[in-house]
N, C-alpha and C positions, 0 to 999 in steps of 0.2 A: 774574408781571412785572409790572414798574412800566406801565403804559400809558403811551404817547408821543404827543405832541400838537405840530402844528405849527402854530405863530402868523404870520401872511402881514398885516402894515399895513406901511405907509412912513410911521407915525409910532408912537414911541418909548414918546408917554404913552398911547396905545391898547393895545398890546401889554402894557404896565405895568400896565393896567387891570384888564384880560382875566385876566393871569398871577397877581394878587393875588385876582379870585375866586376862581380853579379850585385855587389853591395848598393850600387844607385838605385836598382830597380825595385828595391824596397824587398829582397826575399829574406826566408829566418832560418840559419843554418846551425844545422849539426853535423860535427865534424868525428868521423874515425879512425884512427890511424891502423889497424889492419881489417881485414876479413872477420875473421872470430870479434872484432869490437863492434863491427858493424851489424850482426847477428846479434849482438847481445843488447844492440840499441833495438832492433827490430821486432825483438822480442816483447818489448813494452809497447814500442810508439810504433804506428805503420799509418798514420795521414800525411806520410810523405807526396809531394807532389813531383817526386823523382830523386834519381838518385847519380850522381856522377862519380862514376869509381875508378882508380887506377887499373892497369891491367895485370902490370908487373911485382906483386907484393910476396911475403916474404909468407912460407906454412901455407896459405891461402891465398890463390893468387886469383883475379877479378874472376874467370871463367867461372873457376870450383865457386864460387859465393854467390855466383849471380843464382849458378844453378839449386846451390842451398835454398836461396832466395824464395824461388819461386818453388819450391815445394810449397810452403804454407800458403792455401786458400789465400788468405787474406792480404797477401803482398803480392800475387801475382799483378794486381790493376796497376803498380809502381811502375816507372818506363828505367830503363838503366840506360845510361852514356859511357862505354868506354873512351879513358880517357888515356892516351900510351904513345910512347916517342917511338916508336917501331910499324914499319909499314909489314906486317907479315905474309901480306901474300892475299890469294882466294881463301886456299884451306883452312889456312887461323881466322881469318876473316868472317866464315863461314862455322866456325868453332864457336867466334865471338854471339853471333847472331842466333846459332840454335839453343846456347846458353840463356838464351833470352835478351841479349842487349838490343835497342831498337835501331842505334847509334855508335858511330867514333868520330872523335876531336883527338889530332895530332898531333904531336910537341913538336915544337915550343907553339905554346896555344895563341890561336889568332882570337883576341878577344871579340871581334865583329863580329864573327863565325858562332864562338861561344853562344853569346850574347843571344844570336837569332835562335838556334837550337833552341835553345834554351826557354827561349820567349814563347817558341811555338806550342813547344811543351806544356808549358806553364799555360797559356791559354785555354788548350785541348781539356789542360787539369780543371780548370776554373767553371768552364762549359761542362764538362761533366758534372762538377759539383751542382751548379745549378740543375741539372735535369735529375739529378739523385735528391734535391731535396724538393723539384718541382714533387718528383715521384712519391717521398713520401708523405709532400701534403695531399696528394691526389689518395693515398690509402689512407693518413687519417680522415680526408671526408666520406672517402667512401666509408668507411668504418661510422664514419659518426652518422651517413645515412643508414648503415644499415641498422645502427642501433636504433635511429628514428622511423623506421620503416614498420620495427620491430614493433617499435611504441606505438603506433599510429594501428598498427593491427593487433596491437593487444586491448588500445582504446576502442577500434572498433567494432572486437568480439564483446566487448563489455557494454558496448552502447545495442552492438545487434542479442545480447543478454537482455539488456532491458528493458529495451522494444518487444523482446518476445514475451517479457514479465508481463509490461505493462500490458501491450495484446491480450495477454492472457487475465488479467485484470480485470481489462473493459469487457472484454465477452462473458465472463463471470457477475461480473457488477449489471450489464444487459441484461442477462438470463436472471440476476435476482429483482432488477427492476420488474420485468415483466411475471416472475413470476409473486411479485407484489402486488402488482394492478392486477394481476389474475384473481389472488387473493380477495386486494379490495373489492373488486366486482362482485365476486363470490359473498363477501361477506355482508358487503351492505344488501344486495339481493336476495340473500335466505333474514336478515333482518327485517327486512321491510314487511314479512308475513305476519309476525307477532305483533310488530307492532297495531298493523291494522285492525288487527283482535282486540290487542288492547283497548285502541278508540271505539271499538265495535262495540266492547263489553262497558267500557265508561259510559257511551251513548245509550245504552239498555238501562245500565245501575242507574244515571239521570231520571228517567222515565220514573223509575218506581221511586226515587228518595228526592224529585224535586219538590215535594213540602218541606222537607228538612234543608236548613240554609244551610247548614254547616258539614252536612252530607254533601251539599252540591258545592260546597269551596273547594273540600278535599277531593270530589269527582274534578271538577276545574283544574286544578294542583296535579292530578294523573294525566288528564288533556293536553298540559300545557307542555309535563314533561317530553309526553311522547311526540308531539309537535316538534320541538325542539330538538329531539333524537331523530325524527324522522327525516329534519331536513339537515341534520349533519351525517346521517348517512345519505341523502340524495346528492351533500355535497360532498364528500368524500368517493361516490360514486363517479360524479361529473367528474373530479379531477383524476381519476385512473382511470377512466375515459379519452380524456385529454391527449390528443396527438395530432400533429399536423401531418398527414402524407402527401409526398411528391404532388401527389395527384389535384389535391385542395386547391391548390395554390390558385389564383388568377387575379385581374385585374380589379378591383372591389371599390368601388366609391363612398368612402366615408361618408357623406352627405346624405347618400341614400341610406345607409346602413343606421345611420343617427335619427333619421327621420322615424324611418320603422320602429325604432327602438323607444324616441319618447311618446310615439301615437300609443304601443304598449301601456307606458309609466302614465299615462294623462292623468287617471284617476290619482295616483299617487304624486303627482306635482300641483296637480289642482287641489287636491288637499290641502297640500302643504304651503301652497299659494304661492310655488317657487317662480324664479325665475332664469331661463334658460337661456342662452345666445352662445349660438355659436355660428365660427366664421366660414368663409368658404375651406373644406379641409381636403386635403388633396386623393385624387385615385393611387394607388398602391397595390403591389403583385403579394394579395395577401390571402390566408385562408379565410373567405367569407362567413364560415362555419362557426371560426372562434373568432371574431373582430364582433361580433355580438355582446356574447357572454363577458368580454373583454371590457369593453364600455358600459354594459349596464352594470358589473360590480363595481365600475368606478362612481358610474352615477349615482346610484342609490347608498354607495357611503356618501356619497355628497348630501345627499336628501335626509340620512338617517343622522349622520352627525352633526344637524344642524344645532347654531344655539336659542338657548330657551327664548319666545317672544321676537325672534328675528326672522323676519322670510328669506329662504336659500335664497341665494345667486351663485349660480355656477355659471362661469364661462371656458369654452373650449374653442381653442383656438393652435396654431400651426406656425411652423418656419422649417427654414431648412439651413445645415449646416455642415458642416466638418466634421467630426469630434476626434481629432486627434490623441487628445488628454484621454477619452476615454477606451479607444481603441488601440494606443499605439502602433496605428496603423496610418501613415498619412496620406489624406485625398481621400477616405472614404465619406461618399457625403450621406446625411440621415436627415429625412421628414420626423422633427421634433412634434409633440403632439401634447397642448398644456392643458388637463385640467383643473381650474381651480374653484375652490369654492370659499364660502366666508364665514365658516363653521365653527367649533371650537379648536380645530387645531390641535396638538402636539408637540412635545420637546422633540428639537430637532435629534439628540439624540437616540430615539427610537425612530430614525428613517430607515434601517437598514431591518430592526427588528420585524416591523411590521408586515414584510413579506414572507415569514416565517408561515409554517403550518402551524396553526391552531393557538396565532399568537393575538394575543387580542391586547388594548392594554385599559381596558371598561371591564368590569363586571355586567354579568349577565341580565341583573338588575336594572342597570342603566340603560343598554339600547341591544337589542336582539339580536342576535348572529352567531358564527359558528367558527372564526376565525382562519378561514380556507377560502377566501374570496381575493383579499390581495395576493396572496399565493398560488390561487390558480390563475390569476392575471401574470403574476411574475413569469410563470410556465408557459402562457400565450407567448407572451414579446419576447421570449428565451428560444422559444421555435422557429421564431422570424426571425431569429438570430441579431435582434434587437436588446435594451437595456429598460428598462423603469427605474424611476427614481422618486424622491418627495422631500418637498421642502415645506418647513411649516413653526409656526407660532403658536401658542397657547392661545387663545382666543382672539387669532387674527384670520385664520382659515390654512386653506392647505391646496398645496399645487403638486399635480401629480406630472410628471415628465415622462412620455412614452417617445423613445426613439427607433424607428424604423430605418434599416438602410434603403436606400434608394437604387432600385435595378431597373 
């Protein structure tokens, strides 16, 4: 910004002389021909770098004008240099300094001295302006920081409030789940007794009416309905009790688990003339108690949903990979186990639905089941921080993919 100097002198030739000496330095000048005119100018403008003022002026002399100028708080920062033709002596010089002046220049004016003294004050003015600007910037930055801190504190409080709400909701949900599990357990347990009685009394009715084919058919329908209900209750009971506690986890050799499982399923495998091949599977850190129902449901489904007049072929194999796309976390290694069959398959659009509770793609007349088996598989896998998915084509078989984290 171009420094601005107020020149005050009652003689035009003196003003012109000073302006001529200082003009090459690039200053901007405002001229006043009396002390009163100077005061009038300073009412509207106060951004002067300095004031050069003659001492001897009519009405208001330089000392009086300087005293009036410095009465205003906004003008106290403007330095004043008195220009005088007389050497007043120490007393008068002191009077000038007392009125606010910082220096004197004597007439006739030495241009070099004038330029030097003005240059020093202008340099101080510029440095002071820079300091003021820096201070203003710091004030603005501090204000911005205060606003940002306040916003962050408000945001943090909102996040904390949401977290508290979320924790409360999680606690409520966990409590509701526990209550639901207890209810399912109690309800399933209490329903077992009347079903046993239905089957027992049905057996008695069968003995009494076995000579009547019509009665036998009706009794058999009652028995089958009771069996399906009992199986459903047993599955619900198993699902409600399904939890993997930290103490359950240990090193599980899947080859041993499947060997024992296939031994128990030997009759069904032989009956359906199924061929099951198992590659060398890894040892996992898992719940041995839950691995058995997981693979039992998958193998039983592969046997159940076989194609008519085609012997079931089931392949179980594994590999290891990094599941970035699934987990969104780079570097997480997973063991993937594939259970592949040549059964009836299903449309791929149902690949997510089949893991829902009571979700079946076929009616009870075609295939027996409760629609809980795959939901139970999903729950077991998720309790191991894993994932389960399915790929399938109608009449070309299905592949179930289980991903367990490597630990």
